[in-house]
A tleap script that builds the chain and sets N, CA, C and O, in Angstrom:
source leaprc.protein.ff14SB
mol = sequence {
  NMET GLU GLU THR GLY LYS LYS ASN THR ALA
  LYS SER THR ASP ALA ALA LYS LYS PRO SER
  PHE VAL LYS ARG ALA LYS ASP PHE CYS LYS
  GLY VAL LYS ALA GLU PHE LYS LYS ILE ILE
  TRP PRO ASN LYS GLU GLU LEU LYS LYS GLN
  THR THR ALA VAL ILE VAL VAL SER VAL VAL
  LEU GLY ALA PHE ILE ARG ILE TYR ASP MET
  LEU CYS GLN PHE VAL ILE SER PHE ILE CARG
}
set mol.1.N position { 0.816 -1.180 0.000 }
set mol.1.CA position { 0.000 0.000 0.000 }
set mol.1.C position { 0.865 1.250 0.000 }
set mol.1.O position { 0.517 2.245 -0.636 }
set mol.2.N position { 1.978 1.209 0.701 }
set mol.2.CA position { 2.858 2.363 0.768 }
set mol.2.C position { 3.491 2.643 -0.594 }
set mol.2.O position { 3.687 3.802 -0.961 }
set mol.3.N position { 3.808 1.593 -1.337 }
set mol.3.CA position { 4.422 1.773 -2.647 }
set mol.3.C position { 3.477 2.508 -3.591 }
set mol.3.O position { 3.921 3.329 -4.394 }
set mol.4.N position { 2.207 2.229 -3.505 }
set mol.4.CA position { 1.233 2.897 -4.351 }
set mol.4.C position { 1.219 4.387 -4.034 }
set mol.4.O position { 1.120 5.207 -4.948 }
set mol.5.N position { 1.314 4.743 -2.794 }
set mol.5.CA position { 1.330 6.148 -2.386 }
set mol.5.C position { 2.570 6.853 -2.915 }
set mol.5.O position { 2.501 8.020 -3.300 }
set mol.6.N position { 3.692 6.165 -2.938 }
set mol.6.CA position { 4.928 6.756 -3.449 }
set mol.6.C position { 4.828 6.989 -4.947 }
set mol.6.O position { 5.306 8.007 -5.448 }
set mol.7.N position { 4.222 6.074 -5.657 }
set mol.7.CA position { 4.084 6.230 -7.099 }
set mol.7.C position { 3.190 7.428 -7.424 }
set mol.7.O position { 3.487 8.189 -8.345 }
set mol.8.N position { 2.126 7.595 -6.694 }
set mol.8.CA position { 1.220 8.706 -6.948 }
set mol.8.C position { 1.903 10.048 -6.690 }
set mol.8.O position { 1.714 10.995 -7.452 }
set mol.9.N position { 2.704 10.136 -5.610 }
set mol.9.CA position { 3.389 11.400 -5.340 }
set mol.9.C position { 4.456 11.664 -6.388 }
set mol.9.O position { 4.712 12.823 -6.717 }
set mol.10.N position { 5.081 10.636 -6.918 }
set mol.10.CA position { 6.083 10.828 -7.960 }
set mol.10.C position { 5.422 11.363 -9.227 }
set mol.10.O position { 5.974 12.235 -9.899 }
set mol.11.N position { 4.265 10.850 -9.545 }
set mol.11.CA position { 3.555 11.328 -10.725 }
set mol.11.C position { 3.108 12.772 -10.534 }
set mol.11.O position { 3.221 13.578 -11.457 }
set mol.12.N position { 2.610 13.106 -9.368 }
set mol.12.CA position { 2.147 14.466 -9.126 }
set mol.12.C position { 3.326 15.439 -9.111 }
set mol.12.O position { 3.166 16.596 -9.502 }
set mol.13.N position { 4.502 14.999 -8.670 }
set mol.13.CA position { 5.686 15.847 -8.682 }
set mol.13.C position { 6.122 16.122 -10.111 }
set mol.13.O position { 6.491 17.252 -10.433 }
set mol.14.N position { 6.086 15.104 -10.984 }
set mol.14.CA position { 6.439 15.283 -12.383 }
set mol.14.C position { 5.473 16.250 -13.065 }
set mol.14.O position { 5.889 17.086 -13.867 }
set mol.15.N position { 4.194 16.133 -12.748 }
set mol.15.CA position { 3.194 17.002 -13.350 }
set mol.15.C position { 3.391 18.442 -12.877 }
set mol.15.O position { 3.134 19.377 -13.635 }
set mol.16.N position { 3.837 18.630 -11.650 }
set mol.16.CA position { 4.042 19.974 -11.115 }
set mol.16.C position { 5.248 20.637 -11.774 }
set mol.16.O position { 5.271 21.860 -11.908 }
set mol.17.N position { 6.239 19.869 -12.186 }
set mol.17.CA position { 7.441 20.420 -12.817 }
set mol.17.C position { 7.167 20.899 -14.233 }
set mol.17.O position { 7.792 21.859 -14.683 }
set mol.18.N position { 6.262 20.267 -14.940 }
set mol.18.CA position { 5.980 20.608 -16.331 }
set mol.18.C position { 5.024 21.792 -16.387 }
set mol.18.O position { 3.929 21.731 -15.828 }
set mol.19.N position { 5.435 22.887 -17.068 }
set mol.19.CA position { 4.526 24.036 -17.147 }
set mol.19.C position { 3.312 23.730 -18.013 }
set mol.19.O position { 3.356 22.850 -18.873 }
set mol.20.N position { 2.250 24.450 -17.783 }
set mol.20.CA position { 1.012 24.208 -18.515 }
set mol.20.C position { 1.146 24.682 -19.954 }
set mol.20.O position { 2.085 25.393 -20.312 }
set mol.21.N position { 0.188 24.273 -20.761 }
set mol.21.CA position { 0.181 24.656 -22.175 }
set mol.21.C position { 0.091 26.169 -22.321 }
set mol.21.O position { 0.772 26.755 -23.162 }
set mol.22.N position { -0.743 26.802 -21.509 }
set mol.22.CA position { -0.929 28.256 -21.586 }
set mol.22.C position { 0.382 28.967 -21.255 }
set mol.22.O position { 0.748 29.936 -21.920 }
set mol.23.N position { 1.083 28.493 -20.238 }
set mol.23.CA position { 2.366 29.093 -19.835 }
set mol.23.C position { 3.387 28.946 -20.964 }
set mol.23.O position { 4.098 29.896 -21.292 }
set mol.24.N position { 3.454 27.764 -21.551 }
set mol.24.CA position { 4.401 27.548 -22.661 }
set mol.24.C position { 4.039 28.405 -23.865 }
set mol.24.O position { 4.928 28.919 -24.545 }
set mol.25.N position { 2.742 28.568 -24.141 }
set mol.25.CA position { 2.308 29.392 -25.275 }
set mol.25.C position { 2.670 30.861 -25.033 }
set mol.25.O position { 3.131 31.541 -25.950 }
set mol.26.N position { 2.468 31.346 -23.821 }
set mol.26.CA position { 2.826 32.725 -23.497 }
set mol.26.C position { 4.333 32.930 -23.627 }
set mol.26.O position { 4.771 33.948 -24.163 }
set mol.27.N position { 5.124 31.985 -23.147 }
set mol.27.CA position { 6.584 32.083 -23.258 }
set mol.27.C position { 7.012 32.083 -24.719 }
set mol.27.O position { 7.920 32.819 -25.103 }
set mol.28.N position { 6.366 31.266 -25.523 }
set mol.28.CA position { 6.678 31.216 -26.958 }
set mol.28.C position { 6.379 32.563 -27.610 }
set mol.28.O position { 7.190 33.070 -28.386 }
set mol.29.N position { 5.229 33.141 -27.303 }
set mol.29.CA position { 4.857 34.431 -27.890 }
set mol.29.C position { 5.814 35.530 -27.456 }
set mol.29.O position { 6.164 36.398 -28.256 }
set mol.30.N position { 6.239 35.503 -26.207 }
set mol.30.CA position { 7.217 36.486 -25.735 }
set mol.30.C position { 8.538 36.337 -26.490 }
set mol.30.O position { 9.177 37.332 -26.832 }
set mol.31.N position { 8.943 35.103 -26.747 }
set mol.31.CA position { 10.173 34.859 -27.491 }
set mol.31.C position { 10.079 35.350 -28.924 }
set mol.31.O position { 11.028 35.929 -29.452 }
set mol.32.N position { 8.935 35.119 -29.552 }
set mol.32.CA position { 8.730 35.586 -30.930 }
set mol.32.C position { 8.776 37.109 -30.974 }
set mol.32.O position { 9.392 37.688 -31.869 }
set mol.33.N position { 8.131 37.754 -30.019 }
set mol.33.CA position { 8.119 39.215 -29.960 }
set mol.33.C position { 9.541 39.760 -29.779 }
set mol.33.O position { 9.910 40.752 -30.408 }
set mol.34.N position { 10.329 39.121 -28.930 }
set mol.34.CA position { 11.712 39.554 -28.705 }
set mol.34.C position { 12.547 39.399 -29.976 }
set mol.34.O position { 13.379 40.254 -30.280 }
set mol.35.N position { 12.330 38.320 -30.713 }
set mol.35.CA position { 13.078 38.104 -31.951 }
set mol.35.C position { 12.680 39.119 -33.017 }
set mol.35.O position { 13.534 39.572 -33.779 }
set mol.36.N position { 11.409 39.482 -33.085 }
set mol.36.CA position { 10.954 40.475 -34.066 }
set mol.36.C position { 11.580 41.841 -33.787 }
set mol.36.O position { 11.821 42.613 -34.716 }
set mol.37.N position { 11.841 42.140 -32.531 }
set mol.37.CA position { 12.476 43.413 -32.193 }
set mol.37.C position { 13.920 43.467 -32.685 }
set mol.37.O position { 14.460 44.555 -32.885 }
set mol.38.N position { 14.556 42.310 -32.885 }
set mol.38.CA position { 15.940 42.251 -33.338 }
set mol.38.C position { 16.080 42.427 -34.848 }
set mol.38.O position { 17.188 42.636 -35.343 }
set mol.39.N position { 14.984 42.347 -35.580 }
set mol.39.CA position { 15.037 42.415 -37.034 }
set mol.39.C position { 15.394 43.826 -37.479 }
set mol.39.O position { 14.849 44.810 -36.977 }
set mol.40.N position { 16.325 43.907 -38.437 }
set mol.40.CA position { 16.679 45.189 -39.043 }
set mol.40.C position { 16.029 45.214 -40.415 }
set mol.40.O position { 16.454 44.502 -41.325 }
set mol.41.N position { 14.994 46.037 -40.563 }
set mol.41.CA position { 14.253 46.092 -41.810 }
set mol.41.C position { 14.995 46.971 -42.806 }
set mol.41.O position { 15.537 48.007 -42.422 }
set mol.42.N position { 15.033 46.576 -44.093 }
set mol.42.CA position { 15.731 47.395 -45.096 }
set mol.42.C position { 14.938 48.653 -45.443 }
set mol.42.O position { 13.712 48.690 -45.339 }
set mol.43.N position { 15.688 49.693 -45.862 }
set mol.43.CA position { 14.991 50.900 -46.322 }
set mol.43.C position { 14.580 50.695 -47.781 }
set mol.43.O position { 14.849 49.642 -48.358 }
set mol.44.N position { 13.927 51.698 -48.383 }
set mol.44.CA position { 13.389 51.540 -49.733 }
set mol.44.C position { 14.478 51.246 -50.763 }
set mol.44.O position { 14.296 50.401 -51.639 }
set mol.45.N position { 15.607 51.942 -50.657 }
set mol.45.CA position { 16.681 51.755 -51.638 }
set mol.45.C position { 17.256 50.337 -51.565 }
set mol.45.O position { 17.456 49.692 -52.594 }
set mol.46.N position { 17.516 49.864 -50.368 }
set mol.46.CA position { 18.026 48.499 -50.202 }
set mol.46.C position { 17.007 47.477 -50.701 }
set mol.46.O position { 17.373 46.481 -51.325 }
set mol.47.N position { 15.737 47.726 -50.423 }
set mol.47.CA position { 14.684 46.817 -50.843 }
set mol.47.C position { 14.609 46.735 -52.364 }
set mol.47.O position { 14.434 45.648 -52.915 }
set mol.48.N position { 14.741 47.884 -53.056 }
set mol.48.CA position { 14.734 47.894 -54.518 }
set mol.48.C position { 15.912 47.109 -55.076 }
set mol.48.O position { 15.752 46.320 -56.007 }
set mol.49.N position { 17.109 47.326 -54.503 }
set mol.49.CA position { 18.307 46.615 -54.972 }
set mol.49.C position { 18.166 45.109 -54.785 }
set mol.49.O position { 18.490 44.334 -55.685 }
set mol.50.N position { 17.687 44.702 -53.625 }
set mol.50.CA position { 17.546 43.278 -53.341 }
set mol.50.C position { 16.468 42.640 -54.210 }
set mol.50.O position { 16.631 41.513 -54.676 }
set mol.51.N position { 15.373 43.354 -54.427 }
set mol.51.CA position { 14.304 42.837 -55.277 }
set mol.51.C position { 14.785 42.683 -56.707 }
set mol.51.O position { 14.494 41.679 -57.358 }
set mol.52.N position { 15.528 43.683 -57.205 }
set mol.52.CA position { 16.083 43.620 -58.552 }
set mol.52.C position { 17.039 42.438 -58.674 }
set mol.52.O position { 17.010 41.713 -59.669 }
set mol.53.N position { 17.878 42.245 -57.676 }
set mol.53.CA position { 18.827 41.130 -57.712 }
set mol.53.C position { 18.093 39.791 -57.759 }
set mol.53.O position { 18.491 38.899 -58.508 }
set mol.54.N position { 17.043 39.641 -56.980 }
set mol.54.CA position { 16.283 38.384 -56.969 }
set mol.54.C position { 15.628 38.139 -58.321 }
set mol.54.O position { 15.640 37.016 -58.825 }
set mol.55.N position { 15.059 39.186 -58.908 }
set mol.55.CA position { 14.401 39.032 -60.212 }
set mol.55.C position { 15.412 38.681 -61.291 }
set mol.55.O position { 15.163 37.795 -62.109 }
set mol.56.N position { 16.562 39.371 -61.303 }
set mol.56.CA position { 17.596 39.100 -62.317 }
set mol.56.C position { 18.114 37.673 -62.182 }
set mol.56.O position { 18.223 36.957 -63.178 }
set mol.57.N position { 18.429 37.258 -60.975 }
set mol.57.CA position { 18.946 35.899 -60.773 }
set mol.57.C position { 17.885 34.869 -61.172 }
set mol.57.O position { 18.220 33.838 -61.754 }
set mol.58.N position { 16.631 35.131 -60.873 }
set mol.58.CA position { 15.560 34.193 -61.234 }
set mol.58.C position { 15.425 34.066 -62.745 }
set mol.58.O position { 15.262 32.963 -63.266 }
set mol.59.N position { 15.493 35.200 -63.452 }
set mol.59.CA position { 15.371 35.166 -64.914 }
set mol.59.C position { 16.565 34.450 -65.536 }
set mol.59.O position { 16.395 33.634 -66.442 }
set mol.60.N position { 17.769 34.748 -65.057 }
set mol.60.CA position { 18.968 34.101 -65.601 }
set mol.60.C position { 18.927 32.603 -65.324 }
set mol.60.O position { 19.224 31.808 -66.216 }
set mol.61.N position { 18.574 32.213 -64.141 }
set mol.61.CA position { 18.495 30.789 -63.811 }
set mol.61.C position { 17.408 30.105 -64.628 }
set mol.61.O position { 17.601 28.986 -65.103 }
set mol.62.N position { 16.265 30.769 -64.796 }
set mol.62.CA position { 15.196 30.205 -65.623 }
set mol.62.C position { 15.637 30.014 -67.059 }
set mol.62.O position { 15.331 28.991 -67.673 }
set mol.63.N position { 16.362 30.998 -67.608 }
set mol.63.CA position { 16.877 30.887 -68.980 }
set mol.63.C position { 17.884 29.744 -69.084 }
set mol.63.O position { 17.875 28.993 -70.059 }
set mol.64.N position { 18.745 29.615 -68.090 }
set mol.64.CA position { 19.730 28.530 -68.093 }
set mol.64.C position { 19.031 27.167 -68.073 }
set mol.64.O position { 19.406 26.263 -68.820 }
set mol.65.N position { 18.034 27.025 -67.232 }
set mol.65.CA position { 17.299 25.753 -67.151 }
set mol.65.C position { 16.579 25.468 -68.462 }
set mol.65.O position { 16.547 24.324 -68.917 }
set mol.66.N position { 16.002 26.499 -69.073 }
set mol.66.CA position { 15.292 26.324 -70.354 }
set mol.66.C position { 16.259 25.886 -71.452 }
set mol.66.O position { 15.943 24.983 -72.227 }
set mol.67.N position { 17.430 26.514 -71.525 }
set mol.67.CA position { 18.429 26.145 -72.542 }
set mol.67.C position { 18.904 24.719 -72.302 }
set mol.67.O position { 19.032 23.944 -73.249 }
set mol.68.N position { 19.165 24.367 -71.057 }
set mol.68.CA position { 19.602 23.009 -70.727 }
set mol.68.C position { 18.523 21.994 -71.102 }
set mol.68.O position { 18.837 20.922 -71.618 }
set mol.69.N position { 17.264 22.321 -70.848 }
set mol.69.CA position { 16.156 21.440 -71.185 }
set mol.69.C position { 16.055 21.251 -72.705 }
set mol.69.O position { 15.863 20.133 -73.185 }
set mol.70.N position { 16.184 22.342 -73.450 }
set mol.70.CA position { 16.127 22.245 -74.913 }
set mol.70.C position { 17.284 21.395 -75.449 }
set mol.70.O position { 17.111 20.609 -76.381 }
set mol.71.N position { 18.457 21.564 -74.846 }
set mol.71.CA position { 19.618 20.775 -75.257 }
set mol.71.C position { 19.379 19.290 -74.982 }
set mol.71.O position { 19.682 18.444 -75.824 }
set mol.72.N position { 18.844 18.979 -73.820 }
set mol.72.CA position { 18.550 17.579 -73.485 }
set mol.72.C position { 17.505 17.005 -74.439 }
set mol.72.O position { 17.637 15.860 -74.873 }
set mol.73.N position { 16.481 17.766 -74.770 }
set mol.73.CA position { 15.459 17.299 -75.716 }
set mol.73.C position { 16.073 17.032 -77.089 }
set mol.73.O position { 15.740 16.043 -77.742 }
set mol.74.N position { 16.970 17.915 -77.520 }
set mol.74.CA position { 17.621 17.735 -78.805 }
set mol.74.C position { 18.464 16.460 -78.821 }
set mol.74.O position { 18.420 15.694 -79.783 }
set mol.75.N position { 19.226 16.239 -77.761 }
set mol.75.CA position { 20.080 15.046 -77.682 }
set mol.75.C position { 19.217 13.791 -77.669 }
set mol.75.O position { 19.528 12.821 -78.360 }
set mol.76.N position { 18.133 13.798 -76.889 }
set mol.76.CA position { 17.267 12.615 -76.821 }
set mol.76.C position { 16.597 12.346 -78.155 }
set mol.76.O position { 16.500 11.191 -78.569 }
set mol.77.N position { 16.131 13.387 -78.839 }
set mol.77.CA position { 15.501 13.192 -80.135 }
set mol.77.C position { 16.529 12.744 -81.187 }
set mol.77.O position { 16.181 12.020 -82.119 }
set mol.78.N position { 17.778 13.168 -81.042 }
set mol.78.CA position { 18.837 12.767 -81.970 }
set mol.78.C position { 19.179 11.284 -81.784 }
set mol.78.O position { 19.473 10.585 -82.754 }
set mol.79.N position { 19.139 10.809 -80.532 }
set mol.79.CA position { 19.448 9.397 -80.230 }
set mol.79.C position { 18.362 8.483 -80.773 }
set mol.79.O position { 18.669 7.383 -81.233 }
set mol.80.N position { 17.134 8.889 -80.736 }
set mol.80.CA position { 16.020 8.052 -81.189 }
set mol.80.C position { 16.136 7.904 -82.633 }
set mol.80.O position { 15.309 7.237 -83.254 }
savepdb mol mol.pdb
quit
């Protein structure tokens, strides 16, 4: 009978150590808010430069993939 009592207190002690879902959610939100404060947002000029760079790289990469695809199609059709 005493062993059963010890097991129950051990379980209740473990449950007391673990924070509740609400507490963990609040801590998570506080952490997210703190991380957002660390963000350095770009100004308009930097944003334009970065956007232009992304568009240029995307177009060049797309053209490269298209040329490679056409070359592969040509080789496959030549083999057949």
